[in-house]
KEGU-103541 format. One line per field, with one value per residue (C-alpha): residue number from 1; z, y, x. Coordinates in steps of 0.1 Angstrom, whole numbers, plus 5000, padded with zeros to 4 digits. Layout:
// residues N
resi (NUM;...)
c3 (Z;...)
c2 (Y;...)
c1 (X;...)
END
This chain:
// residues 813
resi (1;2;3;4;5;6;7;8;9;10;11;12;13;14;15;16;17;18;19;20;21;22;23;24;25;26;27;28;29;30;31;32;33;34;35;36;37;38;39;40;41;42;43;44;45;46;47;48;49;50;51;52;53;54;55;56;57;58;59;60;61;62;63;64;65;66;67;68;69;70;71;72;73;74;75;76;77;78;79;80;81;82;83;84;85;86;87;88;89;90;91;92;93;94;95;96;97;98;99;100;101;102;103;104;105;106;107;108;109;110;111;112;113;114;115;116;117;118;119;120;121;122;123;124;125;126;127;128;129;130;131;132;133;134;135;136;137;138;139;140;141;142;143;144;145;146;147;148;149;150;151;152;153;154;155;156;157;158;159;160;161;162;163;164;165;166;167;168;169;170;171;172;173;174;175;176;177;178;179;180;181;182;183;184;185;186;187;188;189;190;191;192;193;194;195;196;197;198;199;200;201;202;203;204;205;206;207;208;209;210;211;212;213;214;215;216;217;218;219;220;221;222;223;224;225;226;227;228;229;230;231;232;233;234;235;236;237;238;239;240;241;242;243;244;245;246;247;248;249;250;251;252;253;254;255;256;257;258;259;260;261;262;263;264;265;266;267;268;269;270;271;272;273;274;275;276;277;278;279;280;281;282;283;284;285;286;287;288;289;290;291;292;293;294;295;296;297;298;299;300;301;302;303;304;305;306;307;308;309;310;311;312;313;314;315;316;317;318;319;320;321;322;323;324;325;326;327;328;329;330;331;332;333;334;335;336;337;338;339;340;341;342;343;344;345;346;347;348;349;350;351;352;353;354;355;356;357;358;359;360;361;362;363;364;365;366;367;368;369;370;371;372;373;374;375;376;377;378;379;380;381;382;383;384;385;386;387;388;389;390;391;392;393;394;395;396;397;398;399;400;401;402;403;404;405;406;407;408;409;410;411;412;413;414;415;416;417;418;419;420;421;422;423;424;425;426;427;428;429;430;431;432;433;434;435;436;437;438;439;440;441;442;443;444;445;446;447;448;449;450;451;452;453;454;455;456;457;458;459;460;461;462;463;464;465;466;467;468;469;470;471;472;473;474;475;476;477;478;479;480;481;482;483;484;485;486;487;488;489;490;491;492;493;494;495;496;497;498;499;500;501;502;503;504;505;506;507;508;509;510;511;512;513;514;515;516;517;518;519;520;521;522;523;524;525;526;527;528;529;530;531;532;533;534;535;536;537;538;539;540;541;542;543;544;545;546;547;548;549;550;551;552;553;554;555;556;557;558;559;560;561;562;563;564;565;566;567;568;569;570;571;572;573;574;575;576;577;578;579;580;581;582;583;584;585;586;587;588;589;590;591;592;593;594;595;596;597;598;599;600;601;602;603;604;605;606;607;608;609;610;611;612;613;614;615;616;617;618;619;620;621;622;623;624;625;626;627;628;629;630;631;632;633;634;635;636;637;638;639;640;641;642;643;644;645;646;647;648;649;650;651;652;653;654;655;656;657;658;659;660;661;662;663;664;665;666;667;668;669;670;671;672;673;674;675;676;677;678;679;680;681;682;683;684;685;686;687;688;689;690;691;692;693;694;695;696;697;698;699;700;701;702;703;704;705;706;707;708;709;710;711;712;713;714;715;716;717;718;719;720;721;722;723;724;725;726;727;728;729;730;731;732;733;734;735;736;737;738;739;740;741;742;743;744;745;746;747;748;749;750;751;752;753;754;755;756;757;758;759;760;761;762;763;764;765;766;767;768;769;770;771;772;773;774;775;776;777;778;779;780;781;782;783;784;785;786;787;788;789;790;791;792;793;794;795;796;797;798;799;800;801;802;803;804;805;806;807;808;809;810;811;812;813)
c3 (5313;5298;5267;5287;5305;5272;5259;5291;5290;5254;5263;5291;5267;5242;5269;5284;5264;5278;5313;5302;5288;5307;5304;5290;5292;5293;5277;5246;5250;5233;5248;5267;5282;5261;5250;5214;5198;5169;5173;5154;5175;5160;5180;5169;5134;5131;5123;5148;5140;5174;5182;5211;5224;5225;5258;5244;5263;5252;5268;5253;5265;5255;5261;5277;5280;5255;5248;5229;5213;5206;5179;5181;5148;5138;5107;5128;5152;5151;5156;5190;5199;5235;5251;5265;5304;5324;5358;5354;5332;5309;5295;5258;5248;5211;5196;5168;5133;5129;5153;5158;5136;5120;5098;5102;5114;5151;5159;5179;5148;5141;5154;5171;5175;5211;5220;5195;5193;5155;5124;5103;5078;5072;5039;5048;5030;5019;5004;4986;4972;4961;4945;4933;4898;4880;4894;4914;4952;4949;4926;4949;4979;4962;4980;5014;5031;5019;4994;4957;4932;4895;4870;4842;4816;4825;4832;4861;4854;4853;4875;4899;4928;4960;4979;5013;5028;5000;5006;4979;4983;4998;5029;5031;5047;5033;5050;5041;5073;5092;5067;5051;5013;5007;4988;5012;4985;4971;4998;4971;4971;4938;4938;4902;4917;4935;4906;4917;4953;4964;4955;4987;5010;5040;5048;5047;5073;5064;5094;5085;5099;5115;5115;5144;5158;5156;5120;5125;5096;5091;5076;5074;5052;5067;5070;5049;5067;5044;5058;5037;5044;5077;5093;5094;5056;5045;5020;4985;4948;4928;4890;4875;4841;4831;4801;4795;4778;4771;4749;4734;4713;4712;4698;4715;4717;4740;4758;4794;4805;4836;4845;4878;4898;4936;4963;5000;5020;5051;5084;5077;5106;5130;5125;5088;5063;5027;5002;4967;4936;4901;4880;4845;4837;4803;4793;4762;4785;4778;4765;4733;4740;4776;4775;4805;4806;4840;4860;4897;4924;4960;4984;5021;5046;5082;5112;5145;5178;5213;5220;5187;5153;5123;5088;5057;5028;4993;4967;4937;4899;4869;4848;4816;4805;4781;4798;4797;4824;4803;4806;4775;4766;4764;4727;4719;4741;4723;4691;4707;4744;4743;4731;4746;4734;4745;4711;4709;4706;4734;4758;4786;4823;4831;4868;4892;4930;4951;4988;5014;5049;5080;5109;5143;5173;5207;5237;5265;5291;5295;5295;5274;5237;5214;5177;5153;5115;5093;5057;5025;4994;4962;4932;4898;4865;4842;4821;4785;4768;4735;4739;4712;4707;4735;4743;4737;4768;4790;4780;4779;4742;4715;4706;4672;4662;4636;4628;4637;4616;4634;4625;4661;4669;4686;4699;4677;4696;4687;4693;4715;4735;4771;4799;4836;4858;4895;4916;4953;4985;5018;5049;5080;5114;5136;5171;5194;5230;5240;5277;5288;5323;5344;5329;5292;5271;5265;5236;5234;5200;5174;5136;5119;5083;5060;5024;4995;4959;4927;4900;4865;4831;4798;4762;4739;4707;4696;4663;4641;4668;4672;4659;4683;4715;4740;4746;4783;4778;4811;4814;4852;4882;4919;4950;4981;5016;5044;5079;5098;5133;5155;5191;5205;5235;5235;5264;5261;5296;5308;5334;5341;5327;5301;5296;5276;5274;5248;5250;5224;5222;5192;5185;5149;5134;5098;5082;5044;5025;4989;4965;4928;4903;4884;4848;4817;4828;4863;4888;4913;4945;4979;5012;5044;5062;5092;5109;5144;5155;5187;5181;5209;5205;5230;5226;5246;5240;5261;5257;5264;5261;5244;5210;5211;5218;5215;5206;5204;5198;5193;5173;5163;5135;5110;5076;5061;5025;4997;4978;4948;4970;4982;4948;4914;4908;4871;4860;4854;4858;4894;4926;4961;4984;5018;5040;5027;5057;5072;5071;5105;5114;5145;5141;5162;5158;5174;5164;5173;5164;5167;5159;5166;5149;5120;5115;5120;5119;5123;5121;5124;5123;5119;5117;5106;5110;5088;5086;5055;5037;5003;4977;4940;4932;4897;4866;4857;4849;4818;4829;4837;4875;4896;4907;4944;4972;5010;5020;5051;5065;5053;5067;5060;5077;5071;5081;5073;5077;5070;5076;5068;5076;5070;5055;5059;5057;5022;5015;5028;5021;5029;5021;5031;5025;5032;5027;5026;5034;5021;5020;5014;5041;5031;5004;4982;4949;4922;4888;4852;4825;4791;4757;4750;4756;4720;4720;4757;4750;4784;4789;4826;4862;4886;4922;4933;4967;4975;5004;5011;4980;4977;4975;4940;4927;4953;4952;4976;4985;4978;4983;4979;4979;4978;4975;4980;4976;4984;4989;4993;4955;4940;4946;4929;4939;4927;4934;4929;4933;4936;4932;4937;4920;4916;4910;4891;4899;4927;4912;4914;4880;4876;4839;4843;4872;4868;4871;4896;4883;4893;4880;4886;4884;4889;4896;4899;4908;4908;4923;4905;4937;4941;4908;4908;4947;4945;4944;4931;4899;4903;4875;4881;4860;4866;4845;4853;4843;4831;4817;4798;4816;4801;4828;4837;4865;4873;4859;4864;4858;4834;4836;4833;4798;4785;4759;4788;4807;4829;4840;4839;4812;4822;4809;4820;4824;4809;4828;4810;4794;4799;4806;4815;4830;4835;4855;4858;4890;4899;4936;4944;4981)
c2 (4289;4318;4316;4322;4351;4368;4363;4378;4408;4415;4413;4438;4462;4460;4467;4496;4524;4514;4521;4556;4569;4598;4613;4648;4661;4694;4714;4737;4769;4802;4837;4834;4801;4782;4747;4742;4709;4692;4709;4689;4679;4673;4657;4668;4675;4640;4637;4612;4616;4632;4659;4675;4661;4680;4695;4705;4679;4659;4632;4617;4592;4603;4594;4626;4615;4643;4675;4669;4696;4697;4719;4727;4739;4747;4765;4792;4798;4808;4777;4773;4752;4742;4721;4689;4688;4657;4656;4685;4695;4723;4750;4759;4792;4797;4831;4833;4840;4868;4889;4873;4889;4912;4887;4907;4895;4896;4920;4951;4972;4964;4984;4965;4974;4984;4988;5012;5049;5049;5052;5021;4997;4960;4944;4907;4877;4869;4904;4899;4866;4881;4913;4906;4893;4917;4952;4974;4979;5013;4999;4969;4992;5017;5004;5013;5045;5079;5065;5074;5055;5058;5048;5066;5039;5035;4998;4977;4978;5007;5037;5039;5063;5062;5092;5092;5122;5144;5135;5120;5091;5114;5118;5082;5058;5023;4993;4957;4936;4968;4979;5013;5014;5051;5065;5086;5112;5122;5103;5086;5050;5033;5005;4997;4982;4956;4935;4908;4911;4910;4872;4867;4891;4878;4910;4948;4974;5010;5034;5068;5100;5105;5071;5049;5055;5018;5026;5057;5080;5109;5099;5125;5107;5073;5043;5012;4981;4951;4916;4887;4850;4834;4800;4788;4785;4750;4729;4738;4743;4769;4772;4802;4817;4846;4866;4897;4930;4963;4976;5010;5020;4984;4972;4951;4973;4956;4924;4916;4884;4868;4835;4824;4794;4794;4770;4767;4740;4740;4734;4711;4692;4713;4744;4753;4770;4780;4800;4811;4826;4835;4857;4873;4901;4918;4945;4966;4992;5011;5043;5042;5035;5024;4988;4971;4941;4928;4898;4893;4870;4863;4842;4836;4813;4810;4791;4784;4778;4775;4812;4826;4831;4842;4850;4861;4876;4887;4902;4924;4921;4941;4959;4979;5001;5028;5061;5076;5102;5133;5147;5154;5185;5178;5187;5160;5135;5141;5130;5100;5090;5068;5095;5096;5124;5104;5087;5082;5044;5040;5065;5040;5034;5006;4998;4969;4972;4941;4942;4921;4917;4898;4896;4882;4878;4867;4859;4872;4862;4856;4894;4908;4903;4918;4924;4931;4940;4944;4955;4965;4980;4984;5002;5009;5021;5049;5065;5077;5106;5124;5162;5188;5223;5222;5244;5227;5243;5228;5193;5200;5196;5215;5247;5251;5288;5308;5343;5355;5379;5408;5395;5384;5351;5326;5291;5270;5246;5209;5177;5149;5118;5117;5092;5100;5074;5066;5040;5039;5019;5019;4999;5000;4983;4986;4971;4972;4959;4949;4948;4931;4943;4939;4970;4967;4968;4992;4995;5010;5011;5028;5030;5037;5039;5051;5060;5069;5077;5087;5105;5113;5124;5113;5121;5091;5109;5145;5162;5167;5156;5119;5106;5127;5118;5094;5067;5077;5115;5130;5165;5164;5142;5146;5125;5123;5108;5106;5094;5089;5078;5078;5068;5062;5050;5038;5029;5013;5014;4998;5024;5007;4977;4999;5027;5023;5051;5055;5078;5080;5101;5101;5118;5120;5133;5133;5147;5153;5158;5169;5171;5181;5179;5212;5202;5222;5245;5232;5252;5224;5228;5215;5217;5199;5201;5185;5183;5173;5168;5158;5144;5135;5115;5108;5086;5071;5042;5038;5005;5009;4971;4942;4954;4992;5015;5053;5067;5100;5111;5141;5140;5165;5156;5171;5162;5176;5188;5164;5167;5183;5208;5220;5218;5205;5193;5183;5217;5242;5272;5263;5272;5255;5269;5259;5275;5254;5250;5216;5207;5208;5194;5191;5162;5159;5128;5112;5081;5050;5013;4985;4949;4916;4882;4893;4930;4959;4997;5026;5064;5088;5126;5144;5179;5183;5219;5225;5250;5250;5222;5214;5221;5227;5262;5261;5247;5220;5217;5204;5168;5173;5173;5196;5228;5231;5257;5258;5272;5294;5276;5248;5223;5187;5177;5152;5123;5086;5060;5023;4993;4956;4930;4893;4887;4850;4826;4833;4870;4900;4936;4962;4998;5031;5068;5097;5135;5156;5193;5201;5238;5263;5289;5314;5313;5339;5327;5343;5327;5332;5342;5326;5335;5302;5265;5260;5281;5289;5324;5340;5373;5384;5374;5381;5374;5357;5353;5321;5319;5293;5273;5236;5218;5203;5167;5149;5142;5159;5126;5089;5060;5023;4995;4958;4929;4895;4861;4830;4793;4766;4765;4796;4834;4864;4900;4933;4966;5001;5032;5068;5096;5133;5165;5170;5204;5203;5237;5263;5287;5259;5266;5245;5241;5225;5202;5164;5157;5132;5097;5061;5030;4993;4960;4924;4893;4856;4825;4788;4759;4725;4707;4680;4671;4636;4638;4661;4696;4719;4740;4775;4797;4834;4863;4900;4927;4963;4994;4971;5000;5014;5048;5075;5097;5112;5096;5128;5161;5191;5228;5232;5269;5304;5318;5352;5338;5323;5356;5348;5316;5280;5255;5218;5184;5150;5113;5092;5062;5029;5017;4983;4956;4919;4895;4858;4835;4797;4785;4749;4744;4712;4702)
c1 (5238;5258;5237;5205;5221;5230;5194;5180;5204;5194;5157;5163;5181;5152;5127;5147;5129;5096;5107;5121;5088;5072;5038;5035;4999;4980;4953;4952;4931;4925;4931;4898;4909;4883;4895;4904;4894;4913;4947;4973;5003;5037;5066;5101;5087;5072;5035;5020;4983;4978;4953;4935;4902;4869;4880;4913;4932;4962;4984;5016;5042;5077;5113;5127;5163;5170;5150;5117;5096;5059;5043;5006;4990;4954;4941;4924;4953;4990;5013;5029;5060;5069;5096;5081;5080;5069;5053;5028;4999;5008;4985;4992;4976;4970;4963;4938;4951;4925;4904;4869;4842;4869;4888;4920;4954;4961;4990;4998;4996;4960;4931;4903;4866;4859;4895;4912;4902;4910;4888;4897;4885;4894;4900;4900;4914;4879;4875;4908;4897;4864;4877;4913;4921;4943;4947;4970;4965;4947;4920;4916;4910;4887;4856;4869;4854;4865;4890;4894;4916;4924;4950;4968;4962;4925;4930;4941;4978;5003;5006;4977;4970;4950;4937;4920;4902;4915;4952;4974;4999;5025;5004;4992;5018;5018;5035;5041;5045;5053;5080;5075;5068;5068;5098;5120;5126;5091;5071;5050;5040;5047;5022;5032;5064;5043;5030;5006;5016;4980;4980;5001;4984;4964;4946;4948;4938;4933;4936;4922;4937;4971;4989;4998;5033;5041;5049;5070;5062;5038;5005;4977;4952;4958;4980;4976;4989;4994;5002;5014;5010;5021;5030;4994;4991;4981;5001;4990;5000;4981;4982;4964;4958;4936;4926;4905;4903;4885;4857;4854;4824;4813;4847;4873;4904;4929;4940;4950;4968;4981;4997;5011;5023;5023;5034;5028;5046;5025;5043;5072;5088;5067;5088;5094;5072;5079;5059;5067;5051;5060;5037;5036;5012;5005;4981;4974;4958;4926;4943;4964;5001;4995;5007;5023;5047;5059;5066;5068;5081;5074;5094;5089;5107;5096;5109;5091;5109;5096;5099;5111;5095;5116;5105;5124;5105;5117;5093;5094;5096;5109;5083;5083;5053;5045;5038;5003;5002;4996;4961;4940;4919;4881;4880;4904;4887;4854;4872;4890;4884;4915;4939;4974;4997;5028;5032;5069;5074;5099;5082;5086;5092;5116;5122;5130;5128;5133;5124;5142;5126;5137;5112;5120;5097;5112;5090;5113;5088;5050;5045;5074;5078;5106;5098;5125;5122;5152;5148;5166;5151;5171;5157;5172;5156;5148;5121;5126;5108;5109;5113;5108;5122;5148;5177;5211;5226;5199;5211;5248;5249;5269;5250;5236;5237;5217;5206;5171;5151;5168;5203;5210;5227;5205;5209;5186;5164;5164;5144;5160;5154;5164;5164;5161;5178;5178;5195;5187;5192;5174;5184;5163;5155;5124;5128;5098;5091;5056;5047;5015;5002;4971;4955;4964;4995;5024;5049;5083;5099;5120;5126;5159;5168;5196;5188;5211;5203;5220;5200;5212;5199;5213;5206;5205;5196;5195;5187;5219;5243;5235;5268;5288;5268;5283;5257;5258;5260;5249;5235;5228;5236;5230;5233;5211;5215;5189;5192;5159;5151;5120;5114;5079;5059;5023;5001;4967;4953;4921;4910;4877;4859;4843;4869;4901;4927;4954;4985;5011;5043;5067;5100;5112;5144;5156;5187;5191;5223;5222;5251;5247;5276;5283;5275;5264;5235;5235;5256;5261;5241;5250;5230;5223;5189;5174;5140;5129;5093;5075;5040;5015;4983;4956;4925;4896;4872;4841;4822;4785;4782;4799;4788;4786;4815;4823;4857;4875;4911;4933;4966;4993;5017;5041;5055;5087;5088;5096;5129;5112;5094;5128;5146;5136;5171;5167;5155;5184;5161;5152;5171;5168;5142;5156;5129;5100;5077;5067;5031;5014;4980;4958;4934;4902;4879;4849;4830;4811;4813;4787;4796;4781;4780;4757;4763;4786;4781;4804;4803;4832;4835;4868;4882;4918;4932;4962;4990;5013;4995;5010;4982;4981;4993;4978;4993;5017;5054;5072;5066;5029;5035;5014;5030;5024;5025;5019;4986;4986;4955;4933;4909;4900;4867;4840;4818;4824;4796;4798;4776;4774;4747;4744;4709;4701;4730;4742;4738;4758;4749;4775;4783;4798;4793;4816;4813;4844;4848;4883;4889;4917;4909;4935;4962;4979;4995;5014;5005;5016;4991;4996;4982;4963;4967;4980;5012;5017;5030;5038;5021;5023;5025;4995;4987;4955;4939;4921;4896;4870;4879;4876;4909;4908;4910;4889;4852;4827;4812;4819;4795;4799;4773;4782;4758;4775;4757;4778;4775;4802;4807;4793;4797;4782;4790;4776;4793;4779;4801;4788;4813;4805;4816;4853;4869;4902;4916;4916;4891;4865;4851;4819;4823;4857;4846;4842;4804;4791;4788;4778;4796;4789;4808;4799;4820;4812;4831;4823;4843;4841;4850;4876;4894;4907;4908;4938;4923;4897;4892;4878;4866;4862;4851;4847;4830;4838;4818;4790;4769;4799;4797;4819;4835;4868;4889;4907;4917;4941;4941;4970;4974;4957;4951;4942;4918;4898;4896;4926;4909;4922;4920;4919;4930;4916;4925;4896;4884;4881;4849;4835;4862;4862;4887;4883;4906;4909;4927;4937;4943;4962;4961)
END
């Protein structure tokens, strides 16, 4: 009897879990409460082959004696995790990965058609896949409206630059996942320090005009918002290798190479995602002595919790490249288009700048979300140059004396090799609260950062004193500290069904502490500066219907001077100018957007009224940097038009056109007159008045036309770019201007489908400047000379001739 009792007891124990199961059910919907079919459901990280029905429904029997968590994932939506609750039907709302018909990542930072009073353009993941093979970000984005890009080396790698609406990189704010990329000292964006980063970018949005306060910094030309991969990435290994090069005069003159390996884990255990990439890039460059050698890395780790999402990202990569930023006189370019006067073998830039980011999103309630971003940027490197005929005292070297023809003692000049070093650190945090309410959304946020840097110059070789020079002989050093914070509030208010209002107020404050060591010819300067700005912004969007909307906005913004505009601290002949004015601009814009399933159109008109804009004064300094000055009044105005239409099911035609009216309204400048560009003998100093002059170094008009044919396995794209007249100096001399030109490129890709059931093989090729057009990418007025009637002479950067790059990619799923 006891034996039967034990058997019965054991059977009851084994059956016990069945009696503890409880039903968990519900529906998965999108933001419009439409059901989502085929959503994958993971239980405590375990794949159970469960998914939602055609009506978005799910029903699961679970043991809830301990907490259980369900993760819902879909390739088109952001993953969601919830805690299982029995006894009631739950509604799971999933947000799309991208905005419908825009292909751009869903986030508060992103402008939307029909809802945002901002002129913007989207560069989607599909555009990146179509256009990116081997190039820096500016060249990738050159087909966006009113944007102009070029590179020093003429090819895809090396120093490259992007201008929008006539503004250089200093007035364009660039962000990676909401973290600022602009250097706090000179406000430039060094895209060369982001090698191959586009391989991990989901999409890019370019907002033109004064930037959104969600980002914190002044941006007059626009804000570039780059987003890297997220939790929805599928499991994949990608192996890639590419090769290409340049032609000049029908001859092959240089190689380009790229190899990379990339891994995406997909969603592991319903909550973890890992991505990583390693790349190597090499280029001989189009110009002589313009090679590039760099490698890059990208690492991302994300965790999903019921109300919290956390992502850590690390990216960067050391690079070494030969410098090629000096312009060339036209006479020399006629002899050799590839000429580069920087011929010293080790005239190189050597730099490494890793970026560390930690992003955290907490859903405090159904209506309130807290976003936090923490970041650290560390940079260290130097560039080396060969200098001729230099004063010994300028470099803190022993003087070398001799007698001149009059019997007077002089300090004999000498040749030398110098290095300019920098080491810098930036720590920042950006908290932001988002509030959803019945009439729209509101944001309250801040941005704080602390920045420190050390700069020093050292002579590594000098004529006749090499043996006595310490290997780290310094001739200048200085230290900088900056503390920045901004506070902002934004309200997007749906006044009526068709009328959306936007109000934005931002307070910014920055302090700058500078300390220079007294050394040799440098006296040792110290100063402390601070700036405070209050910037308002107002906008309105009126939706005529679901497809057509009108917009308008007004903004006021300011930009403090860069460190070099205050004091060129590595030039012993300069003194600090502590009263440099901040730039101030009033921006007025109106426009319209039309978008439906098969086409999109937009038009935008803007008028930007400036005081104290930093513009070229005329001439260059010893390092071929532009000498600048503040114009009393200037204007940037223009029109921007873009359109895209799907013709049939496999062909898309898109394009844009912009006309820019960039004028110096009033500016008086004192400029030096030299003898001629050969010996630069100084003669006199004269004043010049500029009125109604075009601000140089930006085209009058820019047009782009893209024809894109695609099927499941094949794609062919043709691009035509039309660039208008570019003046290169303030007098607007037509004979020195860069003539209008048109340049074309084509690209094609073919997928060979499933390879041994494990992945696909994709072959891509791109041919740039297919008609081998000879033109200048940019130019600069180098100075005024008596032998030219007190007018400017100019030097130019040549664009590359025809080039090709082919890539083979194996995608293992």
